[in-house]
C-alpha positions, 0 to 999 in steps of 0.5 A, spaced: 449 542 625 447 540 619 452 538 613 449 539 606 452 533 601 452 533 594 448 528 590 453 524 588 449 518 586 446 523 580 453 525 578 455 518 578 449 516 574 450 522 569 458 520 568 456 512 567 451 515 561 456 519 559 462 513 558 457 508 555 454 513 551 461 515 548 463 508 549 457 506 544 459 511 539 467 508 538 463 501 538 459 503 532 466 505 528 471 501 525 478 501 523 479 499 515 487 498 515 489 499 508 497 497 506 502 496 500 508 493 500 514 492 495 515 484 497 522 484 493 522 479 488 517 474 490 519 469 485 516 462 484 522 456 482 519 455 476 521 457 469 516 461 465 519 461 457 516 467 456 519 472 461 527 473 464 527 470 471 533 466 470 536 469 475 530 466 481 531 459 478 534 453 483 540 454 476 540 461 476 545 466 479 542 466 486 540 458 486 533 460 488 530 454 491 523 452 495 527 453 500 528 460 500 521 461 496 517 458 503 521 463 507 519 469 502 512 467 503 512 466 510 516 473 511 511 476 507 506 473 512 509 475 518 509 482 515 502 483 513 499 480 520 504 484 524 501 490 522 494 488 523 494 485 529 489 483 532 485 485 526 488 484 518 488 489 513 482 489 509 486 491 503 494 490 501 497 491 494 503 487 493 509 489 488 513 485 485 509 478 485 512 474 479 505 470 478 498 467 480 502 461 484 505 466 489 499 469 490 495 462 491 501 460 496 501 465 499 494 465 501 493 458 502 500 456 505 502 461 509 501 464 516 495 468 512 490 462 510 486 462 516 485 469 514 481 467 507 484 472 503 482 472 495 486 476 491 487 479 484 492 478 480 493 479 472 499 477 468 503 483 465 508 485 459 513 487 464 520 482 461 522 480 468 514 477 469 514 482 476 507 484 477 502 487 481 496 484 485 491 485 491 489 482 497 482 483 499 478 480 505 471 479 501 467 480 507 469 487 508 470 489 500 466 486 495 469 486 488 464 490 483 470 490 477 477 489 476 482 491 470 488 490 468 490 498 465 496 497 460 502 501 459 504 503 452 510 508 450 509 511 444 516 514 443 518 506 445 513 501 443 518 496 444 519 498 452 514 494 456 512 495 464 507 493 469 500 495 468 496 499 473 491 494 477 485 498 478 479 495 482 472 498 485 468 495 491 463 496 496 464 497 503 460 496 509 457 503 508 455 501 501 460 506 499 464 505 493 472 505 493 476 505 488 483 502 488 489 503 483 495 498 485 502 501 481 509 500 480 511 506 476 518 504 472 524 503 475 530 509 475 535 503 472 540 507 468 539 514 471 533 518 475 533 523 470 534 518 464 528 514 466 523 520 468 519 520 461 517 513 462 514 514 469 511 521 466 507 516 461 505 511 467 503 518 471 499 520 465 495 514 464 493 513 471 491 521 471 486 520 465 483 514 469 482 518 475 479 524 471 474 519 468 472 517 475 472 524 477 467 526 471 463 520 473 461 521 480 461 528 484 465 525 491 468 519 489 473 515 494 479 513 490 486 510 493 492 509 489 498 506 493 504 502 490 512 504 488 512 510 484 519 509 484 519 516 485 518 521 491 512 525 492 516 532 490 517 529 484 514 531 477 510 526 476 507 525 482 506 532 484 505 535 477 502 529 472 498 525 477 497 531 481 497 528 488 498 535 492 501 535 500 495 536 504 491 542 505 486 545 511 480 544 505 481 539 501 477 538 494 473 532 493 475 532 486 483 533 487 488 528 489 492 528 496 499 524 497 499 522 505 506 521 505 508 527 502 509 531 509 513 524 512 517 525 506 519 532 507 521 530 514 526 525 512 522 519 513 520 513 508 520 507 505 526 505 501 534 508 504 538 510 498 545 513 499 544 514 506 537 517 506 530 515 507 525 517 502 517 515 500 518 511 494 512 507 496 506 512 498 498 512 499 495 517 494 487 519 496 482 523 493 480 529 498 473 526 499 476 521 504 479 527 508 472 529 510 471 526 517 463 528 517 463 522 512 461 515 513 468 512 511 475 517 511 482 518 514 487 524 516 494 525 514 496 523 522 493 516 519 498 514 515 505 510 516 511 506 514 512 500 518 518 500 521 518 494 525 525 492 528 525 486 525 524 489 519 530 493 519 538 492 520 544 495 522 546 501 516 554 499 516 556 505 511 551 511 512 549 509 519 543 508 523 538 502 520 536 500 513 531 495 511 533 488 512 533 485 504 533 478 501 539 479 499 545 484 499 548 484 492 548 476 491 549 474 498 542 471 500 541 473 508 533 471 508 531 478 510 524 481 507 525 487 502 528 493 500 522 497 501 518 497 508 511 497 507 506 503 508 499 502 510 493 508 512 488 506 517 480 509 515 474 509 519 468 507 517 462 509 522 457 504 521 452 508 525 451 516 527 
């Protein structure tokens, strides 16, 4: 009796070829990580006579000193490296940093020092002296332009707030990426009472975005920061026009990667027992096109809620951000905000 055998050798060769082909494609795709973090009052210990920073001085009400400053610096570095894992984030928006010294110390003398980050920072007219900044890896993002976009309140000419940091750079694909780092005016004094101030900042930001849309057919735009409003609030949804994601995103529209997460009860900040997405990443529709060499998807956007960033919420139960201070009591935590991040894909070849 003759038994016919299958040509296993040929099948194995075909399977190996398919595996190697897929693996080769994966090797040509690289992750590009963008994050934003409101670090909560990253002050140095030196008095700035032009700013109201007395609260965060050794002689101030919080007895802020070099030991607390270095711990804060180390905590920020720990968060950034924890998000990146083996591959550090390429771009990091920072909110609530006092000055360039803080950024220099963070990049030179913390756990980030070996990663060789560069930074962009401009002093803003904020009364307390807290600004926004950008950390970037110069080998992955080559700066071609940066500027501070000032905010003026016509009805309150003496009121000051943070500038918007705008930067453009070239990524590995040769594409230009436009970045906006924002920290909208706070809700101090009441959400509705302060809403008009956030309307003004959103309008200024939208005007700058429209100028990019007018100059470029399919621009790559990323807007991130602490907006002190949620994705469903009017400043974001109606004035900035950052929409929920759709099945057919338009390249000349903005989409909020945190919209769906917010409506699901997730967020970066907890207020009165409720989580919400005050911190957001908003992108232009072109970045949702997976045929491009640089793109992302909604499932690639996250709030970073590692256990070390949280503590028990004794009032409302569950967890809450592990802060540096609770009231005036120092506890050495991280921030009252969780970081937000989005993973992008770079196709180095097709």
